C-alpha positions as CSV (number, residue, x, y, z in Angstrom):
1,X,243.6,40.5,42.9
2,X,243.5,41.2,38.9
3,X,246.8,41.1,37.3
4,X,247.8,43.3,34.5
5,X,249.8,42.8,31.3
6,X,250.9,46.5,30.1
7,X,251.6,47.2,26.6
8,X,255.2,46.8,25.3
9,X,256.5,49.2,23.4
10,X,259.5,48.8,20.4
11,X,262.6,48.4,22.0
12,X,264.8,51.2,22.6
13,X,268.2,51.5,20.6
14,X,270.5,50.3,23.4
15,X,273.4,52.6,22.3
16,X,271.6,55.8,21.6
17,X,270.8,58.2,24.1
18,X,266.8,58.7,25.0
19,X,265.6,62.3,25.0
20,X,265.3,63.7,29.1
21,X,261.8,64.7,28.0
22,X,260.3,60.9,27.5
23,X,262.2,59.6,30.3
24,X,260.7,62.1,32.5
25,X,256.9,61.3,31.7
26,X,254.5,59.8,34.1
27,X,252.6,56.3,33.7
28,X,249.0,56.2,35.3
29,X,248.2,52.3,35.4
30,X,245.8,50.4,37.0
31,X,246.9,48.5,40.3
32,X,244.1,47.0,41.6
33,X,240.6,47.6,40.2
34,X,239.6,50.3,40.9
35,X,242.8,51.7,42.4
36,X,245.0,53.3,39.6
37,X,248.6,55.0,40.5
38,X,250.8,57.1,38.8
39,X,254.2,56.7,38.6
40,X,257.2,58.7,38.0
41,X,260.8,57.9,37.3
42,X,262.6,55.4,39.4
43,X,259.1,54.2,40.1
44,X,258.5,56.6,42.4
45,X,254.3,57.0,43.4
46,X,253.4,60.6,42.5
47,X,249.6,59.6,43.1
48,X,247.0,57.3,44.1
49,X,243.2,57.1,43.4
50,X,241.1,54.7,45.4
51,X,237.7,53.6,45.5
52,X,236.7,55.9,48.1
53,X,238.4,59.1,46.8
54,X,235.9,62.3,47.4
55,X,236.2,65.8,47.6
56,X,232.3,66.4,48.0
57,X,230.3,66.8,51.2
58,X,226.6,67.6,52.0
59,X,225.4,70.1,54.5
60,X,221.9,69.6,55.9
61,X,219.3,72.0,57.4
62,X,220.9,75.2,55.8
63,X,218.5,77.9,56.4
64,X,217.1,79.3,53.4
65,X,218.6,82.4,52.4
66,X,222.2,81.8,53.5
67,X,224.7,82.9,51.0
68,X,227.4,81.1,49.4
69,X,229.8,83.6,50.9
70,X,228.6,82.9,54.3
71,X,229.3,79.1,54.1
72,X,232.5,79.8,52.4
73,X,233.5,81.8,55.6
74,X,232.2,78.8,58.0
75,X,234.3,76.3,55.8
76,X,237.5,77.8,54.8
77,X,239.3,77.7,58.2
78,X,239.1,73.9,57.8
79,X,239.7,73.4,54.0
80,X,239.7,75.1,50.7
81,X,236.4,75.5,49.0
82,X,236.5,75.1,45.2
83,X,232.6,75.2,44.7
84,X,229.5,75.5,46.5
85,X,226.1,73.9,44.9
86,X,222.9,75.3,46.3
87,X,219.2,74.0,45.2
88,X,217.2,76.7,43.2
89,X,214.7,77.3,45.3
90,X,211.2,79.0,44.2
91,X,209.6,82.0,45.9
92,X,206.3,79.9,46.7
93,X,208.4,77.2,48.1
94,X,207.6,76.1,51.5
95,X,211.0,74.7,52.4
96,X,212.5,76.2,55.6
97,X,215.9,74.6,55.0
98,X,218.1,73.1,52.0
99,X,220.6,70.7,51.1
100,X,224.1,72.4,50.0
101,X,226.8,70.4,48.3
102,X,230.3,71.8,48.9
103,X,233.6,70.8,46.7
104,X,236.8,71.0,48.9
105,X,240.1,71.1,47.5
106,X,241.2,67.7,48.4
107,X,239.9,64.3,50.1
108,X,241.7,65.0,53.4
109,X,240.0,68.7,53.5
110,X,236.6,67.2,52.9
111,X,237.2,64.8,56.0
112,X,238.6,67.6,58.3
113,X,235.6,69.7,57.6
114,X,233.2,67.0,58.4
115,X,235.0,66.1,61.6
116,X,235.3,69.9,62.8
117,X,231.7,70.9,61.6
118,X,229.3,68.6,61.9
119,X,226.5,68.8,64.6
120,X,227.8,73.0,64.9
121,X,225.3,75.4,66.3
122,X,225.4,78.2,63.4
123,X,222.8,80.4,61.5
124,X,220.6,79.9,64.8
125,X,220.5,76.0,63.8
126,X,222.1,72.6,63.9
127,X,223.8,71.7,60.8
128,X,224.7,68.3,59.8
129,X,227.7,67.5,57.6
130,X,228.2,64.3,55.5
131,X,230.7,62.8,53.5
132,X,229.8,62.2,49.9
133,X,231.1,59.1,49.0
134,X,230.9,57.9,45.3
135,X,228.4,55.2,44.6
136,X,231.4,52.4,44.5
137,X,232.4,53.4,47.9
138,X,229.2,53.1,49.8
139,X,228.0,49.9,51.5
140,X,226.6,47.6,49.4
141,X,223.8,46.5,52.0
142,X,220.5,48.0,51.0
143,X,218.8,47.7,54.1
144,X,215.9,46.0,52.4
145,X,216.8,42.6,53.9
146,X,213.3,40.4,55.2
147,X,212.8,36.9,56.4
148,X,209.3,35.6,55.6
149,X,207.8,33.1,57.7
150,X,204.5,30.9,57.3
151,X,202.9,28.0,58.7
152,X,203.1,25.0,56.2
153,X,199.5,24.0,54.8
154,X,199.5,20.6,55.9
155,X,196.8,18.0,56.2
156,X,196.6,14.9,58.6
157,X,196.4,11.0,57.2
158,X,194.6,8.5,58.6
159,X,196.0,4.6,57.8
160,X,194.6,1.3,59.3
161,X,196.6,-1.9,59.5
162,X,195.4,-5.5,60.0
163,X,198.2,-6.2,62.4
164,X,199.8,-4.2,65.4
165,X,203.4,-5.1,64.2
166,X,202.9,-3.4,60.7
167,X,201.4,-0.5,62.3
168,X,204.4,0.2,64.9
169,X,206.6,-0.4,61.6
170,X,205.0,2.5,59.9
171,X,205.2,4.6,62.7
172,X,209.1,3.7,63.7
173,X,210.0,4.7,60.0
174,X,207.8,7.8,59.4
175,X,207.6,9.6,62.9
176,X,210.3,12.3,62.0
177,X,211.0,11.4,58.4
178,X,211.3,13.8,55.7
179,X,208.3,13.2,52.9
180,X,208.5,15.5,50.0
181,X,210.2,18.4,52.3
182,X,207.8,17.7,54.8
183,X,208.6,16.4,58.6
184,X,206.3,13.9,59.5
185,X,204.9,12.8,62.9
186,X,203.6,9.6,62.9
187,X,201.6,7.8,65.9
188,X,199.3,5.1,66.9
189,X,195.7,6.4,68.1
190,X,192.5,4.7,69.0
191,X,189.9,7.5,68.5
192,X,188.0,8.1,65.6
193,X,188.3,7.7,62.7
194,X,188.4,4.0,63.2
195,X,190.0,2.8,59.7
196,X,191.4,-0.4,60.5
197,X,192.0,-2.8,63.5
198,X,195.4,-0.7,64.2
199,X,195.3,2.8,63.5
200,X,198.0,5.5,62.5
201,X,197.9,9.2,62.5
202,X,200.0,11.0,60.0
203,X,200.6,14.7,60.7
204,X,202.4,17.2,58.6
205,X,201.6,15.7,55.1
206,X,201.6,18.2,52.2
207,X,198.5,19.8,51.3
208,X,198.1,18.6,48.0
209,X,198.0,14.8,49.2
210,X,196.1,12.3,47.3
211,X,194.7,8.9,48.1
212,X,197.0,7.7,45.7
213,X,200.0,9.1,47.4
214,X,198.8,7.3,50.6
215,X,199.9,4.1,48.7
216,X,203.5,4.6,50.0
217,X,202.5,4.0,53.7
218,X,201.3,0.4,52.9
219,X,197.9,1.0,54.7
220,X,195.0,-1.4,54.4
221,X,192.5,1.6,54.1
222,X,193.4,5.7,54.3
223,X,191.8,8.8,54.7
224,X,192.5,12.3,54.5
225,X,191.1,15.3,56.7
226,X,190.7,17.8,53.8
227,X,190.1,17.9,49.9
228,X,193.4,18.8,48.3
229,X,193.6,22.3,47.0
230,X,192.9,23.6,43.6
231,X,195.1,26.5,43.4
232,X,197.5,26.9,40.5
233,X,200.1,28.8,42.4
234,X,200.2,27.2,46.0
235,X,203.0,27.4,48.8
236,X,206.2,28.9,48.0
237,X,205.4,30.0,44.6
238,X,202.1,32.1,45.9
239,X,204.7,33.7,48.7
240,X,207.3,34.7,46.1
241,X,204.4,36.1,43.9
242,X,202.7,38.2,46.3
243,X,206.3,39.5,47.5
244,X,207.2,40.6,43.8
245,X,203.9,42.4,43.6
246,X,205.0,45.1,46.0
247,X,208.3,46.0,44.7
248,X,211.7,45.2,42.7
249,X,213.1,42.1,44.7
250,X,216.8,41.3,44.4
251,X,216.6,37.4,45.5
252,X,214.1,35.3,47.1
253,X,215.8,32.1,49.0
254,X,213.5,29.5,50.6
255,X,215.1,27.5,53.3
256,X,215.8,23.9,52.3
257,X,213.6,21.3,53.3
258,X,212.3,19.4,55.7
259,X,210.6,22.4,57.5
260,X,210.7,21.0,61.2
261,X,207.4,22.0,63.1
262,X,205.6,23.0,60.2
263,X,207.1,26.5,59.7
264,X,208.9,27.7,56.4
265,X,211.2,30.6,56.3
266,X,212.3,32.1,53.4
267,X,214.8,35.2,52.8
268,X,214.3,38.0,50.5
269,X,216.2,41.5,49.8
270,X,214.3,44.5,48.1
271,X,216.0,47.3,46.0
272,X,215.9,49.8,49.2
273,X,214.9,49.8,53.0
274,X,211.7,51.9,51.9
275,X,210.3,49.3,49.6
276,X,211.1,46.5,52.4
277,X,209.1,48.8,54.8
278,X,206.3,48.6,52.6
279,X,206.3,45.0,52.1
280,X,206.1,44.3,56.0
281,X,203.3,47.0,56.3
282,X,201.5,45.2,53.4
283,X,201.9,41.7,54.0
284,X,202.7,41.2,57.7
285,X,200.0,39.3,59.6
286,X,197.6,39.4,56.3
287,X,196.4,35.8,55.4
288,X,197.3,34.4,52.1
289,X,194.7,32.5,49.6
290,X,197.7,30.8,48.5
291,X,198.4,29.3,51.9
292,X,195.2,28.2,52.4
293,X,194.6,31.8,54.4
294,X,197.5,31.0,56.7
295,X,199.2,34.6,57.6
296,X,202.4,35.6,56.5
297,X,205.4,36.9,59.2
298,X,207.2,39.5,57.8
299,X,210.1,40.9,59.5
300,X,213.1,43.1,58.8
301,X,216.4,41.1,59.5
302,X,220.1,41.9,58.8
303,X,222.1,39.6,56.2
304,X,225.9,39.5,55.4
305,X,227.8,37.2,53.0
306,X,231.6,36.2,53.6
307,X,233.3,34.3,51.0
308,X,236.0,32.4,52.4
309,X,239.1,31.0,49.8
310,X,239.0,27.1,49.6
311,X,242.6,26.9,50.9
312,X,241.2,28.7,54.1
313,X,237.9,26.7,53.8
314,X,240.0,23.3,54.5
315,X,241.4,24.3,57.5
316,X,238.0,25.9,59.5
317,X,235.0,24.2,57.9
318,X,234.6,22.0,60.9
319,X,234.8,24.8,63.0
320,X,232.0,26.6,60.9
321,X,229.9,23.7,61.3
322,X,229.8,23.8,64.6
323,X,229.1,27.4,64.6
324,X,226.1,26.5,62.2
325,X,224.6,24.3,65.1
326,X,225.1,26.8,67.9
327,X,224.2,30.1,66.4
328,X,220.2,29.3,66.1
329,X,220.8,28.0,70.1
330,X,222.1,31.6,71.2
331,X,220.5,33.9,68.9
332,X,216.7,34.0,68.4
333,X,216.0,34.1,64.4
334,X,219.7,33.8,63.5
335,X,221.2,31.3,61.2
336,X,224.3,30.4,59.1
337,X,224.2,28.7,55.5
338,X,227.3,27.8,53.5
339,X,227.2,27.2,49.7
340,X,229.8,26.7,47.0
341,X,230.3,29.8,45.4
342,X,229.2,29.8,41.6
343,X,232.5,29.3,39.4
344,X,233.2,31.6,36.7
345,X,233.5,30.9,33.0
346,X,232.8,27.5,33.5
347,X,235.7,26.6,35.8
348,X,236.0,25.3,39.3
349,X,234.8,27.3,42.3
350,X,237.5,28.9,44.3
351,X,235.7,29.8,47.9
352,X,232.8,29.1,49.6
353,X,230.3,31.5,50.6
354,X,228.9,31.7,54.4
355,X,225.6,33.7,54.6
356,X,224.7,34.7,57.9
357,X,221.3,36.0,59.0
358,X,220.1,37.8,62.4
359,X,217.2,39.9,63.4
360,X,219.4,42.4,64.9
361,X,222.3,44.3,64.0
362,X,223.8,43.4,67.7
363,X,223.4,39.6,67.0
364,X,224.7,39.9,63.2
365,X,228.0,41.7,64.3
366,X,228.6,39.1,67.1
367,X,228.4,36.3,64.8
368,X,230.3,37.8,62.0
369,X,233.2,38.8,64.5
370,X,233.2,35.0,65.7
371,X,233.3,34.2,62.0
372,X,235.9,36.5,61.2
373,X,238.2,35.0,64.1
374,X,238.2,31.9,62.6
375,X,239.2,33.2,59.2
376,X,241.6,35.8,60.2
377,X,243.3,33.2,62.6
378,X,246.1,35.0,64.6
379,X,248.7,37.4,63.3
380,X,251.9,36.8,65.4
381,X,252.8,39.9,67.2
382,X,256.4,41.3,68.3
383,X,255.1,43.5,70.9
384,X,252.7,45.8,69.5
385,X,253.9,45.1,65.7
386,X,253.9,42.1,63.6
387,X,256.9,39.7,64.1
388,X,258.6,40.0,61.1
389,X,262.5,39.3,59.3
390,X,263.3,39.7,56.0
391,X,264.4,36.0,56.2
392,X,260.8,35.0,56.0
393,X,260.3,36.5,53.0
394,X,263.3,35.0,51.1
395,X,263.7,31.6,49.1
396,X,265.3,30.1,52.3
397,X,262.6,31.4,54.6
398,X,259.9,29.8,52.4
399,X,261.5,26.6,52.4
400,X,261.6,27.0,56.3
401,X,258.0,27.8,56.6
402,X,257.4,24.8,54.5
403,X,258.8,22.3,57.0
404,X,256.5,24.1,59.7
405,X,253.8,23.8,57.8
406,X,254.7,19.8,57.1
407,X,255.0,19.5,60.9
408,X,251.4,21.4,61.8
409,X,249.2,19.9,58.7
410,X,246.1,20.7,61.1
411,X,246.7,24.9,60.3
412,X,247.0,27.1,57.8
413,X,250.5,29.5,57.9
414,X,250.2,32.6,55.5
415,X,253.2,34.6,54.9
416,X,252.2,38.1,54.0
417,X,255.4,39.8,52.3
418,X,253.1,42.9,51.6
419,X,252.2,43.8,55.3
420,X,255.5,42.0,56.6
421,X,253.4,39.5,58.7
422,X,252.7,36.0,59.5
423,X,249.2,34.5,60.0
424,X,248.2,31.4,61.6
425,X,244.7,30.1,60.9
426,X,243.2,27.2,62.9
427,X,241.8,26.6,66.2
428,X,243.8,28.1,69.0
429,X,245.3,25.0,70.5
430,X,246.4,23.8,66.8
431,X,247.8,27.1,66.3
432,X,250.1,27.3,69.3
433,X,252.7,24.6,68.1
434,X,253.4,26.6,65.0
435,X,253.4,29.8,66.5
436,X,256.2,28.6,69.3
437,X,258.2,27.1,66.0
438,X,258.2,30.3,64.5
439,X,258.7,32.6,67.4
440,X,261.8,30.4,68.7
441,X,263.5,30.6,64.9
442,X,262.7,34.6,65.0
443,X,264.6,34.8,68.5
444,X,267.5,32.7,66.6
445,X,267.8,34.8,63.7
446,X,267.6,38.1,66.2
447,X,270.4,36.9,68.0
448,X,273.0,36.3,64.8
449,X,275.4,39.3,64.5
450,X,274.9,41.7,61.3
451,X,278.1,42.6,59.7
452,X,279.0,45.4,57.6
453,X,281.1,46.0,54.5
454,X,281.4,49.4,53.1
455,X,281.4,50.0,49.4
456,X,283.1,52.5,47.2
457,X,282.5,53.2,43.8
458,X,281.6,50.4,41.8
459,X,281.6,48.1,44.5
460,X,277.8,48.5,44.8
461,X,277.6,46.0,41.7
462,X,280.8,44.1,42.1
463,X,279.8,42.4,45.9
464,X,276.2,42.2,45.3
465,X,275.5,41.1,41.9
466,X,279.2,40.0,40.7
467,X,281.2,37.4,42.8
468,X,278.8,37.1,45.7
469,X,275.6,36.5,43.9
470,X,277.6,34.2,41.2
471,X,278.4,31.6,44.1
472,X,274.8,31.2,44.7
473,X,275.4,30.1,48.4
474,X,273.7,33.0,50.2
475,X,270.3,34.3,49.6
476,X,269.4,38.0,50.2
477,X,268.2,37.2,53.9
478,X,272.0,36.4,54.5
479,X,273.7,39.0,52.0
480,X,272.1,42.1,51.3
481,X,272.6,45.7,50.0
482,X,271.2,48.6,52.4
483,X,271.5,51.7,50.1
484,X,270.8,54.4,52.5
485,X,273.9,53.3,54.5
486,X,275.8,52.4,51.5
487,X,276.6,49.1,53.1
488,X,276.8,45.5,52.2
489,X,275.2,43.8,55.2
490,X,276.2,40.1,56.2
491,X,273.9,38.0,58.8
492,X,275.8,35.2,59.5
493,X,278.7,33.7,61.5
494,X,282.4,34.6,61.1
495,X,283.2,32.0,58.7
496,X,280.6,33.3,56.3
497,X,281.4,36.9,57.0
498,X,285.1,36.2,56.1
499,X,284.2,33.9,53.0
500,X,282.3,37.0,52.1
501,X,285.3,39.3,52.4
502,X,287.4,37.2,50.7
503,X,285.0,37.4,47.3
504,X,284.8,41.1,47.5
505,X,288.5,41.2,48.3
506,X,289.4,38.9,45.4
507,X,286.9,40.8,43.0
508,X,288.6,44.0,43.7
509,X,292.0,42.8,43.0
510,X,291.0,41.5,40.0
511,X,289.2,44.7,38.6
512,X,290.9,47.6,40.6
513,X,289.8,49.4,43.5
514,X,287.9,51.7,43.5
515,X,286.2,50.8,40.3
516,X,287.1,54.1,38.0
517,X,283.9,56.1,37.4
518,X,285.6,57.1,34.0
519,X,285.4,53.8,32.6
520,X,282.1,53.9,30.5
521,X,282.4,50.6,28.5
522,X,281.5,48.0,31.5
523,X,278.5,47.2,33.3
524,X,278.0,48.8,36.8
525,X,277.3,45.2,37.9
526,X,279.5,42.8,36.6
527,X,282.5,45.3,35.6
528,X,282.7,43.2,32.2
529,X,281.7,44.8,28.6
530,X,277.9,44.6,28.5
531,X,276.2,41.5,27.1
532,X,273.1,43.1,25.2
533,X,273.5,46.4,26.9
534,X,271.1,48.4,28.4
535,X,272.2,52.1,28.7
536,X,270.4,54.5,30.9
537,X,270.0,58.5,29.8
538,X,272.8,59.3,32.1
539,X,275.3,57.1,29.7
540,X,275.9,54.2,32.5
541,X,275.3,51.0,31.1
542,X,274.2,47.3,32.3
543,X,274.1,43.9,30.8
544,X,270.4,43.2,30.2
545,X,270.4,40.2,32.6
546,X,272.6,42.2,35.3
547,X,270.1,45.2,34.8
548,X,267.1,42.9,35.4
549,X,268.3,40.9,38.4
550,X,269.1,44.5,40.0
551,X,265.8,45.8,39.3
552,X,264.7,42.5,41.0
553,X,266.5,43.3,44.0
554,X,264.5,46.6,44.8
555,X,261.1,44.5,44.5
556,X,262.5,42.8,47.3
557,X,264.5,45.2,49.4
558,X,261.5,47.7,48.9
559,X,263.9,50.5,48.5
560,X,262.7,53.4,46.1
561,X,263.0,55.5,43.8
562,X,265.2,53.4,41.8
563,X,268.4,55.4,41.0
564,X,271.4,54.8,38.8
565,X,274.7,54.0,40.8
566,X,277.3,55.0,38.4
567,X,280.0,57.6,38.7
568,X,281.2,56.1,41.9
569,X,277.8,56.1,43.3
570,X,277.6,59.8,43.0
571,X,275.1,59.5,40.0
572,X,271.4,59.7,41.3
573,X,269.6,59.6,37.7
574,X,266.3,57.7,38.2
575,X,265.8,54.8,36.0
576,X,263.1,55.5,33.2
577,X,259.9,53.6,33.6
578,X,260.2,53.2,29.9
579,X,263.7,51.3,29.7
580,X,262.3,49.1,32.7
581,X,259.2,48.5,31.0
582,X,260.9,47.4,27.7
583,X,263.2,45.4,29.7
584,X,261.5,43.6,32.3
585,X,259.7,40.5,31.8
586,X,255.8,41.3,32.6
587,X,256.1,39.1,36.1
588,X,259.0,41.6,37.2
589,X,257.5,44.9,35.8
590,X,254.2,44.2,37.9
591,X,256.2,42.8,41.0
592,X,258.1,46.2,40.8
593,X,255.2,48.4,40.5
594,X,253.3,46.4,43.2
595,X,256.5,46.9,45.5
596,X,256.9,50.6,45.1
597,X,253.0,51.1,45.5
598,X,252.8,49.0,48.8
599,X,255.8,50.7,50.1
600,X,254.4,54.1,49.0
601,X,251.1,53.2,50.8
602,X,253.1,51.6,53.9
603,X,255.0,54.6,54.7
604,X,251.8,56.9,54.7
605,X,249.6,55.6,57.6
606,X,247.6,59.0,58.0
607,X,247.0,58.8,54.2
608,X,246.3,55.3,53.3
609,X,245.1,52.2,55.1
610,X,245.1,48.4,53.7
611,X,241.6,46.6,54.0
612,X,241.0,44.9,57.4
613,X,240.3,41.4,55.8
614,X,243.2,39.4,55.9
615,X,244.5,38.6,52.0
616,X,242.8,41.6,50.5
617,X,244.8,43.9,49.4
618,X,242.7,47.0,48.5
619,X,243.6,50.0,49.9
620,X,241.2,53.0,51.1
621,X,241.8,56.6,52.4
622,X,240.8,57.2,56.1
623,X,237.5,59.1,56.2
624,X,235.1,60.8,59.0
625,X,233.6,59.2,61.8
626,X,229.9,57.7,60.8
627,X,230.8,56.8,57.5
628,X,230.7,53.2,56.0
629,X,233.1,52.1,53.1
630,X,232.5,48.9,51.2
631,X,235.6,47.0,50.0
632,X,235.2,46.5,46.2
633,X,237.1,43.1,46.2
634,X,235.8,41.3,49.5
635,X,232.7,43.6,50.1
636,X,233.6,44.0,53.8
637,X,231.9,47.0,55.5
638,X,234.8,49.2,56.8
639,X,234.9,52.0,59.5
640,X,237.2,54.5,57.6
641,X,237.8,56.2,61.1
642,X,238.5,53.2,63.5
643,X,240.2,51.3,60.4
644,X,238.3,48.0,61.4
645,X,235.2,46.1,60.2
646,X,232.3,48.6,60.5
647,X,231.0,48.2,64.3
648,X,227.4,48.0,63.7
649,X,225.6,49.4,66.5
650,X,228.3,50.9,68.0
651,X,229.6,54.6,67.5
652,X,233.2,55.4,67.0
653,X,233.1,57.6,70.3
654,X,231.7,54.4,72.1
655,X,234.5,52.3,71.0
656,X,236.9,55.0,72.0
657,X,235.7,55.9,75.3
658,X,233.7,52.6,76.4
659,X,236.3,49.9,75.3
660,X,234.9,47.3,77.7
661,X,231.3,47.7,77.0
662,X,230.5,49.1,80.6
663,X,228.3,52.2,79.3
664,X,226.6,49.7,76.4
665,X,225.7,47.6,79.5
666,X,224.6,50.4,81.5
667,X,222.1,51.1,78.2
668,X,220.8,47.8,78.3
669,X,217.0,48.0,79.9
670,X,216.7,51.8,79.8
671,X,215.1,54.2,77.5
672,X,218.1,55.9,76.1
673,X,218.3,57.0,72.1
674,X,220.6,59.4,70.4
675,X,219.9,62.8,69.5
676,X,219.1,62.6,65.8
677,X,221.2,65.8,65.1
678,X,224.2,65.7,67.3
679,X,224.2,61.9,68.5
680,X,224.6,62.6,71.9
681,X,222.9,60.0,74.4
682,X,219.6,60.9,75.7
683,X,217.8,59.1,78.5
684,X,213.8,59.4,79.0
685,X,212.9,58.6,82.6
686,X,209.4,59.9,82.6
687,X,207.0,62.7,81.2
688,X,205.6,63.0,77.4
689,X,207.4,62.4,74.3
690,X,208.5,65.7,73.5
691,X,212.2,65.7,74.3
692,X,214.7,68.7,74.0
693,X,218.3,68.2,73.3
694,X,220.6,69.8,76.1
695,X,223.7,69.8,73.6
696,X,222.3,71.2,70.4
697,X,218.7,72.1,71.5
698,X,216.7,70.3,68.9
699,X,213.2,69.5,69.7
700,X,212.7,65.7,69.5
701,X,209.6,63.7,68.8
702,X,210.9,60.5,71.4
703,X,208.6,57.9,69.2
704,X,209.9,58.2,65.8
705,X,212.9,60.9,66.5
706,X,211.8,63.5,64.1
707,X,213.4,66.9,64.8
708,X,211.7,70.1,65.0
709,X,213.1,73.8,65.4
710,X,210.4,74.8,67.7
711,X,208.6,73.0,70.9
712,X,205.1,73.8,69.9
713,X,205.7,71.8,66.3
714,X,206.6,68.8,68.3
715,X,202.9,68.6,69.7
716,X,201.1,68.9,66.8
717,X,203.1,66.4,65.3
718,X,202.4,63.6,67.9
719,X,198.5,64.4,67.8
720,X,198.7,63.5,64.1
721,X,201.2,60.7,64.3
722,X,200.9,59.3,67.3
723,X,197.3,60.2,69.0
724,X,198.8,61.9,71.7
725,X,201.9,63.3,73.4
726,X,202.1,60.2,75.9
727,X,201.7,57.5,73.6
728,X,204.4,55.1,73.7
729,X,204.9,52.6,70.6
């Protein structure tokens, strides 16, 4: 998370009244790149701009000639239309349909329109509505991932030895050994060519091997079965050159040596799915001169990179290593690799990168879920909500959790005060002990009685920030102020409760009870003459130190807006942001901004959601089904309708109506596809490849899923594109 140090304006004259106009000015500030929030007086959040805010949608398959008025009438019941952008079509254009862009009044209205009208049968056709995201919010995966494989060009070497002992020693040393990245097979043989009295065959040697290189094997006589290649560019360089010759390649990563079984794999990504498709069509199965005429195997694959912080990595690295070994055994063509993330500005790397590659989206999703479970760990729940008590966010709670960490050093315990949750990372059997300890203490906390002391007038400051806070015996988890009920809360036994009552009574006797609102020359908190006074526009005053401590308490209690409590608690004047910014240290200023932001977001689950990745502070707005967001911080792909990591290959409807996977299991082995228009499942049992969706009436080519308005158009397409209507690809 990026922190921002904001400008400091010249200090306000503390004794002078500040014009009300200046106090009412709002501030729009960056909270987390690229999120910006607008704050009003009292740290009230008036607006938030997230990375996925959008008011634009597109409508596909709109018949030519439809007017703006007709489109507006169709959309208006679901949202306010502010603009309709239609393409300029020439009279001689052959296009029967067009794409239209519509701007709605708000992000929510754009989502509502897509949810309500996508797949609707209007204007004698089926319209496709899509939510138009900004580039920053679109998924980063380009669809251009490929795995390139080829047989490693190798040669055989024959070695002759004068003794059987020496020949056996060479076999024992080199069989299965790595030589210049090649996996060598060494064995005794008695056939031709007979080089010496005792002969050894070496298979898998580099193709550029020379008799000079063979000296390493200490043979009396050697022979190679092929002459070394004369190509300048050979092997991996030749493959990379061939790939780059077709389109722009983002990266090219050959697997590390040695190459077991003589097969080399390399992974690459192109700038788009179209370029990747062209590479497959151009190079798959084609012999390469730079590989001594060995052909390339080029496959489309799915990949995902996951960045894991070092503090988490320390607890799960062994589990990830076990996963690396098991994945290739369980999933064909899948692999996991780990590398240290590049450090920035010459500093130390703060995370590890785990890269997953799989041949199918289903396999990738399954492997990702196993990795996420390791990284996320387990959030301790109390019923259907996270287990939480204000104690865990206090100084006393931090100290107590540290003792649990010391007793459970094999797990990571993360206390998230933003989301009010506790997460434990580690293998389940190790997590159990730490979770049990936290649950037990949580039960103890809940059994402690909470006493209340009503405050009147100036006692709001007198009780909390005066005598009680000066004692230093009780943290905010034991004594806190509940502003909505105007109660001083004490969670402790009778002895502590009586002690706090005595402190309140003594202070009341000292200053008089209740504090007279007409007295304007004392600090509202300590009731002493203000030291380095801070004066609010309403005329009430604070000591600078008391004012800072009072504002800090709001960052912990999450009670907003921050309002003056003068005039016997009747003054509700919001604290101007300019005064708070000029008075607070930068760290406390940022803490208040983030606390107000998190409180605002947490209170509006229908409007905002936190990124599902643990420890990620990003926020996004809900979106329509079928959309995919990409978190700008952790890069995870998010389903904005289900509010979980994007479920590759499974629709939101399937997740909702098939939670146990029964339907997905039924689909396996059957000829089932989705209608390209309305996305309903269609099963083809027999017959030709012309299918008609019973829901939306779309005519479909079953081979390539291209759609047509009329059934006759399908047969012409199938003859040209697929060689007939019964061809199955």
